[in-house]
SETOR-739479 format. One record per residue (C-alpha): x, z, y. Coordinates in steps of 0.1 Angstrom, whole numbers, padded with zeros to 4 digits, always signed. Each point is the difference from the previous one (the first is absolute). Example, Ala and Ser with C-alpha at 12.3 -4.5 7.8 and 13.67 -1.06 7.14 Angstrom:
! residues 2
+0123+0078-0045 +0014-0007+0034 
This chain:
! residues 400
-0029+0167-0313 +0002-0024+0030 +0026-0024+0013 -0004+0004+0038 +0015-0026+0023 +0007+0011+0035 +0025-0026+0012 -0007-0035+0012 +0002-0028-0025 +0032-0020+0000 +0003-0025+0028 -0008-0036-0011 +0029-0025+0001 -0003-0036+0013 +0006-0013-0036 -0029+0021-0012 -0024-0014+0025 +0000-0034-0018 +0005+0013-0036 -0034-0012-0012 -0002-0033+0020 -0008-0031-0021 -0013-0035+0005 -0027+0002-0027 -0032+0019+0008 -0001+0023-0031 +0004+0036+0007 -0012+0012-0034 +0017+0032-0012 +0026-0002-0028 +0015+0028-0020 +0020+0022+0023 +0032-0007-0020 -0004-0036+0012 -0010+0007+0036 +0028+0026+0004 +0025-0029+0000 -0010-0007+0036 +0027+0009+0025 -0015+0034+0011 +0003+0037-0008 -0026+0013-0024 -0008+0036-0010 +0011+0005-0035 -0027+0004-0027 +0001+0009-0037 +0008-0030-0021 -0035-0001-0016 -0016-0008+0033 +0026-0027+0008 -0009-0020-0031 -0038+0003+0001 -0019-0033+0005 -0026-0002+0028 -0027+0003-0025 +0014+0032-0015 +0004+0015+0034 -0035-0009+0010 -0013+0018-0031 +0022+0030+0007 -0011+0003+0036 -0037-0004-0008 +0002+0027-0027 +0018+0025+0023 -0024-0007+0029 -0030+0007-0022 +0014+0032-0013 +0009+0013+0035 -0034-0009+0014 -0009+0015+0033 +0033+0019+0002 +0016-0033+0009 -0004-0025+0028 +0020-0032+0001 +0006-0017+0034 +0009-0037+0001 +0013-0016+0032 -0011-0036+0007 +0036-0012-0006 +0002+0013-0036 +0001-0023-0029 -0033-0007-0018 +0011+0019-0031 +0001+0031+0021 -0031-0007+0022 -0022-0002-0031 +0005+0037-0006 -0005+0011+0036 -0029+0023+0009 +0004-0011+0036 +0018-0030+0015 +0007-0006+0036 +0026+0006+0027 +0021+0031+0000 -0019+0022+0024 -0034-0008-0014 +0013+0008-0035 +0014+0034+0012 -0034+0008+0015 -0018-0009-0032 +0023+0021-0021 -0005+0030+0023 -0037-0002-0006 +0003+0002-0038 +0000+0038-0001 -0001+0001-0038 +0031-0020-0004 +0032+0020-0008 +0022-0030-0001 +0002-0029+0025 +0021-0028-0014 +0008-0023+0030 +0009-0035-0011 +0017-0010+0032 +0032+0011+0018 +0016+0032+0011 -0014+0005+0035 -0035-0006-0014 +0004+0028-0025 +0013+0022+0028 -0031-0006+0020 -0022+0007-0030 +0018+0033-0005 -0005+0009+0037 -0037-0007-0002 -0007+0014-0035 -0010+0035-0010 +0024+0027-0011 -0012-0003-0036 +0008-0037-0002 +0033-0016-0011 +0010-0034+0013 +0020-0022-0024 +0020-0032+0007 +0004-0018-0033 +0034-0016+0009 +0021+0021+0024 +0020-0030+0011 -0031-0015+0016 +0010+0005+0036 -0008-0021+0031 +0027-0020+0017 -0018+0003+0034 -0003+0038-0003 +0037+0001-0010 +0009-0018+0033 -0010+0031+0020 +0020+0029-0013 -0014+0032+0016 +0034+0012+0015 +0004-0034+0017 -0035+0000+0014 +0003+0036+0012 +0033-0009+0018 -0017-0031+0016 -0030+0022+0011 +0023+0024+0018 +0019-0028+0018 -0033-0017+0010 -0014+0032+0014 +0033+0007+0019 -0001-0035+0015 -0037-0002+0009 -0012+0036+0003 -0035+0009-0013 -0028-0024-0006 +0013-0017-0032 -0024+0001-0029 +0015-0005-0035 -0021-0021-0024 +0009-0005-0036 -0015-0025-0023 -0014+0014-0033 +0029-0017-0018 +0025+0028+0009 +0013+0031-0015 -0017+0034+0004 +0029+0011+0022 -0007-0028+0025 -0037+0009+0000 +0009+0036+0006 +0023-0009+0029 -0029-0018+0016 -0024+0028-0006 +0024+0025+0015 +0005-0021+0032 -0035-0009+0010 +0000-0031-0021 -0022-0017-0026 -0001-0021-0032 -0016-0034-0001 -0010-0026-0027 +0000-0037+0005 -0037+0001+0004 -0002+0025+0028 +0033-0006+0017 -0016-0015+0032 -0023+0030+0004 +0029+0024-0005 +0021-0019+0026 -0029+0004+0025 -0002+0037-0009 +0037+0004+0007 -0001-0018+0033 -0028+0023+0011 +0025+0029-0004 +0033-0015+0009 +0019-0028+0017 +0020-0013-0030 -0003-0003-0037 +0028+0005-0025 -0011-0020-0031 +0015+0006-0034 +0010-0016-0024 -0013-0036+0000 +0009-0019+0031 -0023-0029-0009 -0032+0020-0003 +0010+0018+0032 +0006-0032+0019 -0032-0017-0013 -0020+0031+0009 +0015+0002+0034 -0010-0036+0007 -0036+0008-0012 -0003+0028+0025 +0014-0021+0029 +0037+0011+0001 +0022-0029+0011 +0028-0009-0024 +0026+0007+0027 -0012+0036+0003 +0009+0006-0037 +0035+0008-0011 +0016+0005-0034 +0020+0031-0009 +0028-0007-0025 +0013+0030-0019 +0033-0018-0005 +0009-0001+0037 +0008+0028+0024 -0032+0011+0018 -0019-0026-0020 +0017-0028+0019 -0021+0008+0031 +0009+0013+0034 -0018+0028+0018 -0015-0026+0023 -0014-0020-0029 -0016+0031-0015 -0015+0010+0033 -0013-0035+0008 -0017-0007-0034 -0034+0010-0013 +0007-0002-0037 +0032+0009-0019 +0001-0016-0034 +0020+0014-0029 +0020-0028-0016 -0017+0000-0034 -0019-0026-0019 -0018-0008-0033 +0021-0021-0024 -0032-0016-0014 -0017-0010+0032 +0030-0013+0019 +0003-0027-0027 -0029-0018+0016 +0009-0028+0024 -0018-0022+0025 +0012-0031-0020 -0020+0014-0030 -0031+0001+0022 +0006-0036+0012 +0004-0011-0036 -0033+0017-0010 -0018-0017+0029 +0015-0034-0011 -0013+0004-0036 -0033+0015+0010 -0012-0010+0035 -0029+0025-0003 +0021+0030-0011 -0004+0034+0015 +0033+0018+0002 -0002+0038-0003 +0031+0022+0003 +0010+0036+0002 +0012+0014+0033 +0033+0010-0016 +0008-0037+0003 +0021-0012+0029 -0016-0006+0034 +0005-0038-0004 -0018+0000-0033 -0029+0022+0012 -0004-0023+0031 -0001-0031-0022 -0026+0015-0024 -0038-0001+0004 -0004+0037-0007 +0021+0030-0006 -0009+0034-0013 +0006+0028-0025 -0001-0003-0038 -0037+0011+0001 -0007-0026+0027 +0016-0028-0021 -0021+0011-0031 -0031+0000+0021 +0008-0034+0016 +0003-0016-0034 -0031+0017-0014 -0022-0010+0030 +0013-0036+0003 -0027-0025-0011 +0004-0018-0033 +0023-0030+0002 +0022+0016+0026 +0038-0005-0001 +0021+0031+0009 +0037+0002+0003 +0011+0036-0001 +0031+0016+0014 +0004+0032-0020 +0012+0014-0033 -0004-0025-0029 -0016+0024-0025 -0029+0006+0023 -0003-0037+0009 +0000-0010-0037 -0027+0026-0007 -0022-0012+0029 +0004-0036-0013 -0013+0011-0035 -0028+0021+0015 -0013-0029+0022 +0002-0032-0022 -0025-0017+0023 +0027+0000+0027 +0036-0014+0003 +0022+0030+0006 +0038-0003+0000 +0031+0017+0014 +0018-0016+0029 +0034+0006-0016 +0006-0025-0029 +0025+0023-0016 -0017+0028-0019 +0015+0033+0013 -0019+0032-0009 +0009+0032+0019 +0031+0010-0020 -0009+0037+0002 -0037-0002-0007 +0009-0022-0030 +0021+0028-0015 -0031+0019-0010 +0001-0017-0034 -0027+0011-0026 +0027+0017-0020 +0005+0025+0028 -0037+0007+0003 -0003+0005-0038 +0030+0024+0002 -0013+0022+0027 -0035+0002-0016 +0015+0009-0034 +0020+0027+0018 -0032+0015+0014 -0016+0001-0034 +0031+0019-0013 -0001+0024+0030 +0029-0016+0018 -0004-0011+0037 +0028-0025+0008 +0008-0016+0033 -0022+0024+0021 +0003-0008+0037 -0001+0030+0023 +0003+0004+0038 +0013+0033+0013 -0027+0020+0019 +0017-0002+0035 +0003-0038-0003 -0035-0003-0014 -0015+0021+0027 +0014-0021+0029 -0007-0033-0019 -0036+0011-0006 -0004+0005+0038 +0010-0036+0006 -0023-0012-0027 -0029+0020+0014 +0006-0014+0035 -0004-0035-0015 -0032+0010-0017 -0014+0011+0034 +0006-0035+0016 -0030-0022+0003 
């Protein structure tokens, strides 16, 4: 028996974005019955799992993982809490994890400790004998939610009508399978934060304009990196007729940015960088390109999650690094590199509210289900969508 999820996770509310924010630095897990008091929506679990202590859950997960053996692979995104990462067979960014899972041919079950779009990508890339499971079905992505497929399809039609041919759609990996499929079907491509500049160059070899979905900040920062002037980039708002843009503006621009953003990375401000430099004159500021243009311009370096991990790892002992990305990763980097001073730019501790929903109780629950022959929260992408999305992903893999 399997519980198969075909719909998108519920859109994230503004209140939920800051549900786990706190001023102390402790992000240690508590019993789910305690954490569930946060002002967000949780998937319901049997009462036994709600009451289990972190120690009980750890033992439960370890036992189930050992019994399932090579039938199971657990993927842990960098932004997951430590109590989840400790059980991950692979940890990394979403696309790297999906690729790693697809290589584990013996694995029947891929448990993706991440968010909904990541599990979709894993399903697209995995084999027909493999089942992809998301431990908590409410773990969506607010950025992906900002680009509903119907709205993007309508925008695409209007853009083509106004500009004619020569527009290449690019979607960031942090998008739904439906958006990836739209790009694949229309000569477009997927990008990650690490290869976005190369993908932009690929697109401009094939067209005059780029339609970038869904993160306007990554799109803008990438445009600047490849030499596009800021005044040749426009923002399409799904809440305004024709995106709030005239046909002339669409024809005159080089990059059309969808009005989406990451709730975590837009918390970082130039004032935080200035404060870090005041406290530590020798600080190196490293931020993710999902931050605003002003923050990226004020930083010393910007790059993908993997870039940030590498920058900290390769910095000499005694270095001071202020990081502009998700706090769970920053805290982990600080623990793993005690010879360096590593801290988050934002003094308020705000983990990604959707990543943080993968509580150990959910991981224990889905693994216990597998031992009992029950597959819960299986994520599947229909074949037509998967086929077109796979085309966009394969184009990305061909870019050098």
